[in-house]
C-alpha positions in Angstrom: -7.1 -12.0 21.7 -9.3 -12.9 19.0 -8.7 -14.2 15.6 -9.8 -11.1 14.3 -6.8 -9.4 16.3 -4.5 -12.0 14.8 -4.9 -11.3 11.8 -5.0 -7.5 12.0 -1.9 -8.3 13.8 -0.2 -11.0 11.1 -1.4 -8.3 8.5 0.2 -5.3 9.6 3.8 -7.3 10.8 4.0 -9.0 7.3 2.5 -5.6 5.3 5.8 -4.7 7.8 8.3 -6.8 6.2 7.2 -6.7 2.7 7.8 -2.4 3.0 11.3 -2.7 4.9 12.2 -4.7 1.7 11.2 -2.9 -1.5 12.0 -0.1 -2.7 8.3 0.8 -3.7 5.3 -1.6 -3.2 1.9 -1.1 -3.8 -1.3 -3.2 -3.5 -4.6 -2.5 -5.2 -7.2 -4.3 -5.0 -9.9 -6.2 -8.1 -11.5 -3.2 -9.4 -7.2 -1.5 -9.7 -7.8 1.0 -6.6 -5.2 1.2 -4.2 -5.3 -0.4 -1.0 -1.6 0.1 0.1 1.8 1.7 -0.6 4.9 1.6 1.5 6.6 4.8 2.4 9.3 4.9 0.0 7.0 4.8 -3.1 5.1 8.0 -2.9 8.4 9.4 -2.2 10.3 7.5 -5.0 7.2 9.2 -7.4 7.1 12.4 -5.9 3.3 11.7 -4.4 3.1 14.1 -1.3 0.0 12.9 0.3 0.3 8.6 -0.2 -2.8 8.3 2.1 -4.9 10.1 -0.5 -4.0 7.6 -2.6 -6.1 5.2 -1.0 -8.9 4.4 -2.9 -8.4 5.6 -6.3 -7.5 4.5 -9.7 -4.0 3.2 -9.9 -4.0 4.5 -13.1 -4.6 8.0 -12.0 -2.1 7.6 -8.8 0.9 6.0 -11.3 -0.1 6.4 -14.9 0.5 3.3 -17.0 1.1 0.9 -14.4 
């Protein structure tokens, strides 16, 4: 397993645990674009297609956030 593989595995594992602990979680990049959302948050906000939020500005996805 390469160091990059290990980093990806650790990242997935960490996000998985983080998602389980929160009712709603979203990660944005430095430009405030959505990078990731846990499974519970889109359902809570009534977002039908969470994958469609990735790359969009957070303000478009969750106004006044």
